[in-house]
N, C-alpha and C positions, 0 to 999 in steps of 0.2 A: 422616412425617419422611424427607427425600431420603437417598438411600444415598451415604455418603461413606465416607472412609475404605478400609481393604482390600477390603470387599464392592463397594463403588461403582467401584473402580478397577482392581482385578486385572487385568481382562481388557486393558481399554484401554491401560494403563500398561504392558504388556509390549509392545501393538502398536505403541505411540507411540514406543515405545523403539527398536523395529526399524526402524522408518521414518526413525527419527531417525539411526540410523548408517547410512542409506544416502545421507545429505546429504553434498556433496561436501567434502574438507577442504582444506586450504591447499595441500597438495602435489599435488593435482588441480587446484585454482586455477591454481596454477603450470604445468602440464603444458598445462592449456588454454588459458594466456595465450601460452603459446611457440609455439603454433601459427601456422604461416608466414602462413595465410591461411583465408578463410572456410571452404573446401571441407576443410581438413585438420581445421579446429575441428570441422564438422558429423562427419567421419568418427570422430574422439577422442570428441564426445559420445555417439554412438552407443555406446561402449563403456561407458557410465554407465549409471547408473538410469534416464534419460531414454532409452535405446534403444528400447524398447518403443513409445514415443512416437514416434520418428522414421524405424522401420523402414517403416511405410507410405507413406513420402511417395516418390513417382517422382521421377526425374531432374530433371524441370520444375517441380516444385513445392518444388525444394530452393532456396528464396529467405530471405532474412533472416527477412521478415514471417512465413512460412509456418511457419519453425522456431521463430520464438518463439510463435507462437500452439500447436504440439505443443507445446511444452515447458509452457505454460500449463495444457493439459490435465492433466499428473500433479498440479499444485499443485489444480487442480479435484477430481480424484478423491480427493487426500489431505484436503481439506476434507469431501468428501462421507462418505469413510469414518469419520474421525474424529467428525463428527456423529452419526451412525448408531450408532456405539459407546459413547458418552458417557453418565454419567450422564444421566438425566433431567432434573433440577434445572440442568443446565450447559449443556442446549442451546441455550437461549435467547442465552446468550452467545455461544458460538461461531457459533452463526447468524448474530448480528449482526455478529460480526467477520468472516465470510464476505459480509456485506451490502456491504462496502466496493467489493468487485466489480462487485455490482451498480449502486451508486451511480455508479462510474467508468463502467458502460456507460450509465447514464440520461443522464450529462454528455455522452458520445460522441454518442449518438442525436442530442441537442437541437443540439450542435454541427454534426453532419453535416445537419440541416435547415438551419441558418442559413447555411451556407455551402455546401450544394449546392444553394439554389435560383441561385445564380449561376456554377455550374459549367459548363462545355463538356465534361467527360469524357464519355467512350464507353459506360463500363459504367452501368447506372441506379444510382441512388443507394442503394436496399438493397444492394446487392453491395458497394458501396464501404463503409459504413458496417460492414455483418456482418463485415468482414474485419479489422476494427479492435478487436471486442469481445470481453471476455474469456470463455471458455466455460464460463461459469456453470450451464449445466443446466437441470433440468426443476424448481429450486426459484425462478426467478426469477419476480416476477410482473409482469415487464415485456413488454406485447405489442410487442417491439421493431418487427419489419416492418411491423405496424398502424401504429405510431407515424411511422417513417420516411415511411410512404405519405401519412400525415394531410396533409402539405403545409405544416403552418405550427406553430412552437412553440404557439400556442393550441390548436389541435385536436390536438396530441400529447398535451400536458399533460391534457387533458380524459379522454383514455383511461385516466389512473391514478386517477381517481374511486373511492374505496373502497379503495386501497392504502395503504401504510405512509406514501406520498410525500403524500399528498392535502393535508395541512396546511400543510408547508412550502411547496409549491410554491404553494398560495393568494393566500398574501400575497405570495410572490415575484412573481409573475407580474403583480401591479400596477404594480411598479417596471418590470417588463420592458417592459410595454403603453407606460410613458410613456419610457423611455429605449432601447427596443430594443438592449438590451446582458445578455448571460447572465449576467454577473458576480453581479448580486443572486440568480439561482435557484442558481448554483454553490454561492455562500457559504452559502445556506439548506439546502442539500443536505447539504454537509460539516458544517455544525454541529449539526443535529438527528441525523446519522450517530452524532457523537461523543458526544453528551449521551444518546443511547441505550446506546451500549456503556457508558458510564460508569454509567449506570443499571442495566444487567444485572449489571455487576461488583458493584455495592455491595448486590444483592439476595442474593448468596450468602451462606451463613453459614459461619463460623469460618475454617480455613485456607484453604478454597475462595477467601473473599472476599478474604483478604490477598496470595493468589497472583495472583488475579485482578486486582487492583489495581495491584500490581507491573507485571505485564506489559502488561496492557492501558493503565494509568496511564503508563508509561514511553511508550508509543506516541502517547498523547494528548498529553503533554509535548512529545516531538519535534516533534509537527505543529503547535500552538499554538505554541511558541516561534520556529520557524520563518515561520509567519503572521505574527505581531507585527514579527518583524524585516523581512520583505519588504513587509511594507504600508508602513512608515515609511521604509525606506531606497529602495525601487523606487517605489512610489506616491504616498508623500507625502500619507498619508491623514491626516486631521484627527485630533486625541484621540478625540472622541466616535465617529468612523468605526470607529477602529481596536479600541477597546473592543467595540463593537457584533459587529464581525466577528472576534472571538476567543471563548475559552472561560474564564469566570470559575473553574475549577478544573483540579487535575491531581496528581499523584502528587506531584511535587516543585516544580512549576511551580506559584505562589501567584498571586491574583488581582491583588496589590499589584505582583508582577513585570510581569505584563501593562500595568498601570494606568502602571507607572514607565516603561516604554517608550513608550506612548503619550503619555506627558508629555513625552517628550524627554531623559530620563536616560540616561546612558552605558549602553551596552548590555553589554559586556565583563563588568563585574562582576557582572550579571544571569547570564549564560551560567555564568561561572566559579563561581559558588555552585551553581548546579544540576549542573554538567558540572567537577568540579574539576580532571580531569586533562586537559581538552584544551588543547593549548598555543598560544601566538601567536594569541590571540582577537581581541584590537586589529590585529593586522596582517592577519588575516582581514576584518576589518570596512572597514579601510582603503581595499581594493579589493573592493568587494562584488559586481562582476560576476564576479570569478574567485573570491572570497574565499566569499562566501555558498554555491556549490555545495560547497565544500569544508568548509565548517563543518556541512553537513547531513551529510554522509558522516560526519564524526567523531559527532554525534550519532546517526547509524545504527550506527556501531560499539559506541558505548555500549550501545544498545537489544540488539544483537547479545549482548553480554557480558552483559547482564540476563537474557535469554532462555535463555543456556547456563547459567546460572546456578540456572535453575530444576530441573534437571535433578540438583543434588547433592542430597543427604540424603531425605528421607521423598518416596517417588514418588507417593504417593495424594493426589491432589489438583491443581484443574483448570488450576494453572499449567503442567503438563507439556505436554497438549495444545494449550494456546493457545502456548506459547513455542516449541513445532515448528511451528505454523503460520504464526508470524510469520518465523521462522527460514527455512522455505520459500520466503516472497514476499522475503525479502532475498536468497534465491540466487537466485531467478529474476531479481531486479535485476542481480545481477553479471553472469549468464549474458546477458542483453539488452546490457549494457555492451559485454561481449565480442564478441557477434555483431555489433552495429553496428560497432565498431571495427574488426574484420577484414574485414568486406563493404567497409568504406569506405579499407582498407588506414591506419590511422590509427597513427602512429607510437605505439611502445610507452609512452614517456614522457608522452604524451598522455591515454591510458587507464589506466594502472596506478594512478595515484593514486585514481581513482574506483571500484575494486573495493573491497568491504567486507572481504573476507577477504584477510588479507594473502598475497601472492605475493614470490616471489624473484625480482629482476631477471635478467636474462640478465648473463651475464659478459663 
């Protein structure tokens, strides 16, 4: 029997709570947001828990891209630490959650191959692709450099024979070969990733299962709903295509919700049923180019609250490490917004609405 309860979670619960306490709070985000420029932001970031990951950067390396890569290393270390300490029966779920970044790397590699063949950039293609990859570490099954240097999408995909990605890619490659478009491949990778996350959550017993479905399911809900809305609003996909490119399950999002959106029903009532606290959904949908990114921010704030709620009450369940890891990712997303905004001298009123943690605007 798996070790659940106090015996299985005593050590990791204490460790994750300590890591959770080192996440930035709204006051920290306000101070960082008030930094007048990128260099000032970098100096302030060095005074936070991200400092050890930034100390090694030399002056010429202090660029927005390099700083973002370095702070992602902290999240990579957090994942590796949590997975190593977690009760054995929960590791497949936590490992699958981490694979989100490997899927992102795989898509970045394939995009690099497609765009790199026509680029006149001075740097070799592998060096350019390497700079955008998440620092996944030794757990990755991707032979990243060999894939980039294979020279074509087909040759790169052949290198994944025997990995978790083989089945999803084998079918999608038929459409890629006919259309020369990465979209079917990326959709196939995404759908298989989320199906596997859901399967791993449902395998767990008792409270572990309940908490895993709450956290992972809320993450699935957010992505699936935004897919459905974007596919309809931006891409005008047919009803059949939209259904094929989304998931028929979730924590609160139901198959009938996705099918209603696909069939042309009003989107706002669907969103408001699942996320009753989100205001002005119709207004956001009326101006989709500006409104949908704001809607996604609202859904991420809901997800953030769901994760923070996992720390209330009984601490001996997988929801604690799951929630912490999701919160770590959301924090990196906030910091990425700040780094890019400060480096481009973006006005406060343009970037602050896209920060997940509420910050106090300058007087």
